[in-house]
N, C-alpha and C positions, 0 to 999 in steps of 0.2 A: 564458310561464314559462321557456322556454329563454333568452330575451333577458335576463331578470332574473338567471339563473345566469351568463351570460357577463359581464354588467355587474358582478356581485359578484366574479367571477374577476379582471377587470381592476382593480377597486378594490383587491382583496387583493394582486395582483401589484405594483401601483403603490406601495402602502403598504410592501411589503417592499423594493422597489427604492429608495424614498426613505430608508427606515431604514438600509439597507446603505450607501448613498451618504453619509449623515450620519455613520455610524460610520467610514467610510474617511476622511472629512474630519477627524474628531476624532483619529483615530490619526495622521494626518499632522501635525496641529497639535501634538499632544503630542510627536511625534518632533522637530519643529523647535524646540520650547521646551526640550527636555532634551538637545539635541545637545552643548552645552558640558559639561554635567555628565557625560555619557557619555564624552566624550573625556578628561576628567580622570580618570575611574575607570579607563579602559583604560590610560592612562599609569601610573597607580599600580600596576595589576596587572603591567605590564611591568617596572617598577622592582622590585617584590617578587620576581618570577621571576628577575631578574638577580641580586639579592642572595642568593636561595636557591642559585642555581647557583654563585655565588662562594663561599658558605659551604661547599657540598659539595666544591668543588675544594680548599679549604683544609683540610678535615677528613679527606679521604680519604687513607689511607696510600699510600705509594709503591707502585706496582704493578710490582714487579720479579719477581714470581712465586715468591719464596722461601717466602712463607707458604703458597701453594697447594701447593708441592712438599712442605712439611713436613706438611701435612694429609693429602695423598695417601699419603705414606710411612707415617704413623701408622695410617691405615686399612688399608693392605696388611699392616703388621706385626700389627695386631690380628686381621685375618682369618686370616693364616697361623698365628698363635698358637692360635687356636681350632680351626683345621682339623687341625693336627698334634698338638694336645693330646688330641684324641679318638681318634686312631689308635693 
């Protein structure tokens, strides 16, 4: 009875080992078959990122700080106007 249990255990473990080995081989095969398509896709993504970065550089306003100073000055003026109006 114990021998049959051990035999069943080895048959089950062997089946699982063979299945996992077969799965690994299939994954490697698919990986090698799709290597060129993956490389083309990666290159396309790199080109898209470069184009987006170039567009962002072209559309961004010059960062001379004048706009930031104007916004801060307006915020301070609004705060002081509210604060001194209540007093």
